[in-house]
VOMARLUM-543476 format. One record per residue: residue in three letters; x negated, y negated, z of N, C-alpha, C, CB in turn. Coordinates in steps of 0.05 Angstrom, whole numbers, plus 5000, padded with zeros to 4 digits. Glycine has a CB too. Example, Ala and Ser with C-alpha at 12.3 -4.5 7.8 and 13.67 -1.06 7.14 Angstrom:
2
Ala473651145156475450905156473650665156477450895181
Ser474350455142472750215143474249995157471850125114
This chain:
287
Unk810135625137807135545141807735675172805835155136
Unk805835825174805635875216806535775234803335835230
Unk807235825239808635655271806235595280810535835298
Unk806935325298804935145313803935355336806534835326
Unk800935335337800235485364798435325388798435755354
Unk800135335403799735065428798035225453803534915445
Unk795935005458794635105488796034895508790735095491
Unk797335135527798434985541796834825570800535145545
Unk797934605570796634485604798334455622795434195607
Unk796934645656799134585679798734245691798634835708
Unk800934105695799833875709798733695695798233935726
Unk799533665674798133395649800233215658798233465605
Unk798732925649801432675669802232775634800532145685
Unk804932525640806632445622805232305597808532275635
Unk805232385571804732265554805431965546805432395542
Unk803831785545805431475538805631495502802831125550
Unk806931335495807831285463807130975475811831395447
Unk805730915461804530615451805530505418800730645451
Unk806930285426807430235393806729965377810230255388
Unk804729815404803629545395800829605401804729255411
Unk800129335391796429325401795229225426794829145383
Unk798529095430797228935458798029265488800328495466
Unk800029395480800329635490798129805492802029745479
Unk797429865469793730075473792829945485791130135449
Unk791529655483789829585493789829625530789729355480
Unk791829605535793229565563792629805579796529535560
Unk794130015560792930315566790130405563794230515550
Unk788330385544785530415537784330225566784630275501
Unk785330035582782929905593783530025627782829515587
Unk785730235627785930385644784830675649787830375643
Unk783430705624782431005624779630975632782631165595
Unk779031245650776331215656774731505640776131185692
Unk772931565640771931825630771631775597774132085637
Unk771431995593771432085556773632005547771432425547
Unk773731885517775831875507775832005481776531645508
Unk778132185472777832335444780432255431777532675446
Unk779732155399781532055386781232245360781331735384
Unk784232195355785232365324786832185322786632685321
Unk786032065291787731925273788532065255786931725261
Unk791332085241792632215227795532065217792932455241
Unk796332165195799131955193800932205195799631735159
Unk801932415207803532475224803932725204805832265234
Unk806732845207807533115183805533245193807433085146
Unk804833255224803633495242803133825236805333505264
Unk801033905228801634135225798634315244802134175190
Unk798134565237796234685245793034545248796434875229
Unk793134445224790834325223790434135238790234255203
Unk792433885239791633685259791733765289793433445256
Unk793134005293793634045322791334235333796734185326
Unk789034315318786834335322784834225317786634465319
Unk784933995309784233695326784533585347784833525319
Unk786333615352787533515382787033705401790833485385
Unk786633905390786834155424783434115425788434645419
Unk782634085406778634095414778433815419775734195384
Unk780233595416780033325433780633385464782433095422
Unk783133575468784033565493781633615513786233745495
Unk779533875491778834175519775133965516778934775499
Unk775333715502772433655504772733305523770733645467
Unk774633215526774632975533776833005554774932785510
Unk776532765579777832675595780432575583776432525608
Unk780832405566784232275550783532365521785131835551
Unk786132385511786532385483788332195468787432615477
Unk787532055453789531885435790031985413788831645429
Unk791932035401793332095377793731805360796232235386
Unk793931725345795231605327796831725301793631465322
Unk799331605287800331725270801431395258802431985281
Unk800531465239800331125222799131185188797030865243
Unk803031245174802631225148800730875140805931255134
Unk799130975127796830665118797430665098793230655117
Unk798530355090800230315056796630245039803629885054
Unk794330195053791630105039790930285028789530015052
Unk791430505035790030795015791830845000789331095029
Unk793330774997795830894966795430714947799930894971
Unk795430844924795530664903797830624890793830714887
Unk798230504880800830484862801530684843800930274846
Unk804330774846805431064834805131294856803531164807
Unk803531194886803431484888804731494913800531644886
Unk805331724934807231734948807331644973807931924947
Unk806531384980805931244999810331235018803930894980
Unk811531164996814031175006816031405012815131044991
Unk814931615000816131905003814432065022816332064974
Unk812231955031810532125046811732285074808331935053
Unk810532555071812832725101812532545123811533095117
Unk815632555131815132405159816932585184816532035157
Unk816232625206817832815226817432735251817133115225
Unk818732505250817332265286818332405298818231905300
Unk819932625312820832695330819432955334823332685329
Unk819433145317816633395318814733255323815733585291
Unk812633085314810832935320810332925340810932755314
Unk812532715364811732775392811832935404812332705405
Unk813733195403813533375411811833565423814033395401
Unk810033605386807733685381804933565403807533605353
Unk804833315400803333175419803833195450803532925412
Unk806533205452806933335481805733565491809333405484
Unk806333725479806033975485803234055482807734125471
Unk801633895465798234005466797633805480796134035438
Unk798033625502796933525525795833255518794833705536
Unk796333175498796132895496796332675508797232845485
Unk794432415512794632305531796232075529792532265540
Unk796431935502797131805488797331735461796831725495
Unk800331625453800831655431801631465416802031785431
Unk799731335393800231115387801231125361798130965391
Unk803630975356805330965328806030735326807731135324
Unk804230515309804730275300806030265281802930145295
Unk807230025272808229935240805629815221810729655242
Unk806429745200804329625184803629315193805329635153
Unk806529125203805928905214803628955237808428775224
Unk804529005252802929105272798929165270804529385275
Unk798929325252796029285241795129135219794929515236
Unk796629085199795428865190797328535177793729025168
Unk795328425172795528155179796127955145792128075196
Unk796627735147796927615104794527535104799427295088
Unk792327465112789827395119787627495136790227205125
Unk786727705119784327975129782227865113785128355120
Unk779728025126776528055112776928375095773228075145
Unk775828265072775728595059773828815066775128585031
Unk774329015066772829145067772529345042773229225089
Unk770329395039769129575009767529875012766529364994
Unk768329995008767130245015764630254991769530515015
Unk762230344999760030384979761530514951757630594992
Unk760230384928761630394904759330664890761830044886
Unk757330774896756330994890756431224904754430964886
Unk758431184919760031494941762831484945758931514977
Unk763531234941766631224941768131184916767531004956
Unk766631194888767931164872767431424857767530924862
Unk765931644864766531854849768932004863764132014844
Unk769432314852770632494860773532364868769032614880
Unk773832444890776632314899777131964891776832354935
Unk774531864894774731484894774931454855770531274912
Unk773631674849775031684812776831654806775231884797
Unk778631844816781631854809783431684829782632154809
Unk782831564839783631354868782231074870782631514899
Unk781330884855779230754862781130564877777330654839
Unk779130564892780530364923781630464946782830174917
Unk782030784939783230854967780530994979786331094966
Unk778930944988776830985014776530685017773531165010
Unk776230485000777230225019780030195043777830004997
Unk781230325033783830255051783330495067787230225035
Unk782030635071781530905090779630775110779931205072
Unk778430585094775830475116776330345137773930295105
Unk778430085125779529945132780930025155780529865115
Unk782230185146784530215170782830425199788030425152
Unk781530595187779530775211777930525226776731035194
Unk776730355206775130135230777330095247773829785217
Unk779629875238781929775260781629945284785029815250
Unk782730145270783730435298781530495314784630805285
Unk778430525305776530535325776230345335774430605320
Unk776230115337775229845358777729875369774429485345
Unk780329935363783230015382782030175407785930245364
Unk781930425394781630555419779930615428782430725423
Unk777130595422774730545431774030845433774530355457
Unk773831055420774131275430770931345434775931455412
Unk770531525451767231695450767031875425766731935479
Unk769631975427769332165398771432115382769232495402
Unk771032165354773732205336773832385325774332055318
Unk775732555317775432755301777032805274775732945317
Unk775532915258776332915226775933215220774232685204
Unk777733285202777833495186775533565159780433475178
Unk774233765156772433765139774233785111770433995146
Unk776833885104777433875090777133585067778933975100
Unk777933405080776833125070773833025074778332925083
Unk772233185053770133145060767932925052769733335056
Unk769532785031768732535023769532275038769532514999
Unk772232395048772532175069771232145096775032175075
Unk770732435102768632485120765232335121768332765115
Unk764832365102762332275090762032015101762232275058
Unk764331825088765031545080764331465113768731475067
Unk766331565128767331505151764331495172769931735157
Unk763431735166760931795194758731595176759332235201
Unk758931455147756931295140757430995149756531335111
Unk760030995160761730645162760330745194766730565156
Unk761330865211760230895234757530875243760931085239
Unk755530955229752930935227751930655232752331025202
Unk753030555198751630245189753330065203751530155153
Unk755830135216756329865231755829935259759529745228
Unk754230065265753230115292755730175317751329855298
Unk757030325308760030355322759230545344762730495301
Unk760430545376759730635390761530915403759230445400
Unk761531135373763431285374761531565365766031175354
Unk762031755369761932005359763232205342761832085372
Unk763332155306764632355300764432585296765432315289
Unk766732755303766433095305767633185284767633265331
Unk766233265262767633435236769133675244765333535213
Unk771233855244772134005244773134245224772833905253
Unk773334455236773034625204776534595189772035075209
Unk776234705169779034715149780734945161778434795114
Unk782934865164784835085183787035225155787234855214
Unk786935445157788235495133791035715140785735625112
Unk793035725119794535885124793336215123796435815108
Unk794936415130793936685129792636825094796936855141
Unk793636665078793736775053790836635038796936695039
Unk790636435052788536325044788535875036788236555017
Unk791735785044791035545028790435415047793035425010
Unk789935225041788735015057790734885074787334815039
Unk791434765101793734685106793334285099794634805140
Unk795634175093795834005082798833915090795034065057
Unk798733635095802633505104803533465067802833015129
Unk802133545042802933465025803733765014801233285011
Unk804033995026804134265018807934255017802334505045
Unk808934095031811834095029813034085013812933975038
Unk811733844986811833824958811634054939810133674952
Unk811034304953810634484929813334714937807034624926
Unk813834794911816535024907815135244909818435034876
Unk816035414917815035784914813535804900816736014905
Unk814135774878812035824853809535694854813035734825
Unk810235454859808035304861805635314880808835104863
Unk807435434902805835444926803235724918808335514955
Unk804735944907803136184894800736064877805136384873
Unk800935914864799235744837797835614866801435464806
Unk797835554883795935294896793535504916798435004922
Unk794135684905792235924926790235914908793336274933
Unk789735894881788435924861785035744867790535814838
Unk786135544886784535334894782735474916786235054904
Unk784035634931782135804955780836004943783635954979
Unk782236094928780836394906778836364895782436504881
Unk778536084877775936054865774435904881775935934839
Unk774435874907772035804928770736074932773135684961
Unk773436314933772036574945770036684921774336824954
Unk771236604894769636734869766336554880771336614829
Unk765836254882764236224889762836394907764436054892
Unk764336414930762136474966761736794942764936525020
Unk762436984932761737204927759437174901764237364924
Unk759136934890756836884872754836774888757436714849
Unk754736654906752136534924751736824937752936244951
Unk753436934956752637224965750937384948755137384968
Unk751737364919749737564903747937504893750437694886
Unk746437214900744137114906744336904877741437364910
Unk747036834868746936574850746736364864749036524832
Unk745136214849744735864864744735704838741135774884
Unk745135784821744635584795748235394792743835844758
Unk748735154792750935024804753535014772749534664817
Unk751635024761753035074735754335254720752035034723
Unk753835544732754335794734756535824752752235934741
Unk755735744778758535804805760335634787758235644846
Unk760235364782763135144766765035284749762034894742
Unk762335414730763835564706766135824717761235714683
Unk764735954728766936184750769236134756766136234777
Unk769435884780771235744793772635654776770435574808
Unk771835534746773935434728775335644709772735214710
Unk774735824713775136064697778136194722771236304694
Unk777736214743780636284759782736074761780136354790
Unk781235704758782935524765784535434733781335274782
Unk783635644715785235534682788435504680784535784655
Unk789935624693792735524697794035224708793535704714
Unk791435174724792934964739790534694723792835034781
Unk792334464730790834134719788334104746793933774720
Unk786134194735783834104751783533864744781434244748
Unk782933614769781333444763778133474767782433244775
Unk777433684786774233664777773733934803772133244783
Unk772134024791769934234809767134024808769334614790
Unk766034074838763133984841761634124867763133654844
Unk759434044851757534174884755533954888755434534881
Unk755633854915754633674923753133764952756733464923
Unk750333554949749333604981750833454998746433524987
Unk749233495031751133315049750432995038750433365087
Unk749632915028750332605023751432584996747632395025
Unk752932654980754532664961752932654940756432474962
Unk750232824936750032694912749532984899747732444909
Unk750233004866750333204849747933394849750633084825
Unk747633654855745933814847746134084832744933844867
Unk744134124824743434314804742934664818740434174790
Unk742134704843741434834857743434884883739134744860
Unk744035084888745835124911742635134934748535474909
Unk743834974970741434944989743135095001740134675003
Unk742935315015744235405042744035275062743635605050
Unk745935095076746534995099746234635095744635145121
Unk745634635066745534325055747634255030742234265043
Unk749534495025751034395003754434364998750034554984
Unk755834314993758234354996759934314965759034155019
Unk762234544964762634564932766334434947761935004909
Unk766634304920770034194919771234154891770433874934
Unk773334214904774834314876778234114891775034814871
Unk779334024868781633854863783233954835780533544862
Unk785633914844787634054818790333954826787734444818
Unk791533964798795333864808796334094804797433594788
Unk797534144824800534414822802934264818801334614855
Unk803834294800806334204795805433744791808734354830
Unk806633734807806533404808803433324832810433264826
Unk804133574846802633584873799433644872803933814889
Unk797733324887795033384884794233494907793533174877
Unk792233684901791233864921787733824927791934184909
Unk786333874946783533904949783134074967782233694954
Unk780534214968779134414985776234414976780534714981
Unk775534544995771634524990771534695015769334134994
Unk768834885008767634985024764934905024768035225023
Unk763634875050761334825065759735075066762034725092
Unk756835005048754835235045752935255064753335225021
């Protein structure tokens, strides 16, 4: 993986590490000005760093959370083996000029008696939600908690998790939350592989196979540049590239995640998901 690229700040106050809700509330009550928030599950890489640096450049304070959220993992998924690099994450946040790092445990975030939160079924049980039913319920549940705690002016999310981004934007809108969601561009390795904490699971040969995801999106781009707008034709070309992999889906949707038959420039997203070995990877292209 490429080395992390930092923007260094002079005279930055020492970063606070807070592990309890009471500590976070106390810290938040002392802040004035704009608050940027970057929720993560840790194992930080350049993709996370790009979100953090955008936040620090646009806000008076930046809060980052590191919390591997149990409610968004299904049975048999990698909750217990999800990559953890706590000390490295702390150093990365310090160097990037983060104001406060929130690192709670599950007992701090969840109680035995909680109201449920269900993602809208017609948008959350397609694509990622079809393969991982209930996943987005857990995502929205923890993001709502974190936004209520951090009370940020702006919250930063990557476009790689496009369906998640859409559902979070919808939740913020429909629950009237006073936070602006800032979508951030996908960060890639030099060879085109989209950054993901799960890339560490890939062997050297699997990593080469994983490049087929971004290569399929390049083929789609070439077809669109050449004037092709029919989504079935574009998807067929992508499936040809992805043949060696176990493909879960290739789909083209509009910005509201409705399936479309014709590409609309400025309104479409091409999404791909495939397993490389045992590792499930996603990628997308915003047209």
